[in-house]
N, C-alpha and C positions, 0 to 999 in steps of 0.2 A: 503495500498500501505505500511504501515513500512515495514522495512527489505527487501523492493522488488525489487531490478533495474530491470527499463525505460531505451532504449535506445532508440532516438528518431531520425531516420532518416528526416531531411530536403529534400525535391529536391527544385528544381531550378524555384518554379513558386510565383506571385504576394502575394499567400495567404500563404506566408512564415509569414506573419506577425502576423495570429491568432496562428502560432505555439509557438509564444513567450506567450501567453494566456496561451496554453496547457502544458509547462511547466513548467507555474506558480502556476498553477492547481497541474500537479503531486505532484511537491515538496509541496504545503500547506497541501496535504496528505501519506507524509511524505517520498515519492517514495527517492531513489536514481534517478535523472537522469542525464544520462550521453549521450548527443549532439552529432548528427554527423553529419555534412554539408557535402551538395556536392559542387563542386566550384559554382554554377550556383546558389545557396542556398543564398551565403553571395553577392551577388547581388541585395537582395531582402532584409535582414537582417542583422546584426552585429555578428560576434562570441562575443562581446565583449555582447552585449544585452543579449543574450541567456547565458553565464560564469556568469555570473549577478546572473541573474536570475533562475537557477542550480545548480549554487555554486559549480560545478566541467569544470574542464578544458572543453573546445570545442575540438573536437575530424575533422580535417577535412583534412588531407591528408592519403592517404595507405602508405607512405614513412616515416613516421614523423622522426627526428633523437634520440627523445626525449623518442620515442613510441618502436622503435621497440627492446629495449632490451628486451620490453616478447613479440615480438611477436605484435600488438597493437589490430591489427583485431583478432584476436584469442582470448583477453583478454575481450574485448569488448562483443564477440558475447558467451566465456561462460560465463557470467558473467548475461548476460542480464534474467531477468524471463521474457519477453515478448521484441518486437523489435515493432517499430509503427513506422509508417513513413506516416508523412505529412509536408507541402502534398506530395502525391505521384504521381510525373508527369507523361504524356505517357509514355516516354522518359523511368525515373524509370520502372516503370513494367514491359515495354517490353525486357528492359535487365534482369530484378528480372525472368521476366515466363520462358526466354532462358538461362536462368544460366552464363547471362553476368560479367566479373567481372570485372568493371577496374579503380574501384576507391576504397575506402576506406568503403563507404557502401554497396556497394553489395558484396563486398567481407565476409562484416560480414552476408549477407543474406544467404552467401551458407554456411558459416561455424556456423550460429546461430540451437543450438536445442531448444529456444526458440520461442513459440507461435511470430507470426507478426501478424501484422494487418497492414493494405496498407489503407489509407482515399486517395482519388485519387480529384484532382480540377486539370483539365483543360476546353477550350474551348467546350463550348454543343456538336460540327463537330467530336473535336477530342475524345471526352467523346465515342459519338456516332458511329464512326467507328470501319465498322468489325475487323480492326487489332486492336483493340484498346480491343473490346468486346471476341476478341478469346484472347488474353490475361489476362484480365481478369479470364475470363471460364478457362487457364491455371492456372495462379496461386491458387487461388480455389483448384485446381487437384493435385499441392501441397502441400498443405494443412494449405496454408494460408487464414487468414479472410481478408474479403472486405466489407467496409463501403461505399454505396454507396454514390453517392457523394449529394448535397443539388440541390435542382432544383429554381434556381432566375433571377437576375441580376446580370451577371458574366462582369469582368473587362473591359472586350475587349467595353461589351455595347452592348452584346447579351443576348440574358434571355436563361434559359432555364437548363439540369440539367449538375450541373460541379464545383457548389461552393462549395470549403471546406466543411466539416461537423462544424457546430459550438462547440468549444473547450471543451462544457459542455457536446456536449453531445459524446465526442470523451474519453473524459473519464469517461461516463459513458459505456460505449461497453471495455473500458479499465480494469476499475473493473465486469465487466459481463466476464470476458476472464477471473478475476485470477492472 
């Protein structure tokens, strides 16, 4: 990962805590890691934690006065070798599948030419919903990679498919994508 830039997008789900370890692993692999958090993601993990782990400023706002002299979302989109969304919530995947761009992360997804990997995490019923599955299919048609969630005990107390894959498995997938 040396000399590679990884943009890590974090959606607003409880599994965001696992993304902290993913960021640490990417830095250990010598990647330049730039974290983009949705407003909901900041409810689960703090920007300060991710800034400390990534050793780079955290990006949270589409219209950030400190970033906009360079048009921040285009700069991040252009510098990325890969964009990884972990956790990718049902909402975030639906927006991306339909080209909606109402925050920094979804704007980056529309502007980047880099490979994009979605790592979903949600309740089993949300994952199995026809709308979510249609969005997964649409994302794949758009050329995005999907790392299917693991099965097991979910934070909501349910059992089934919907757990964010372990950070080591996500790293392995990132490395395989080049």
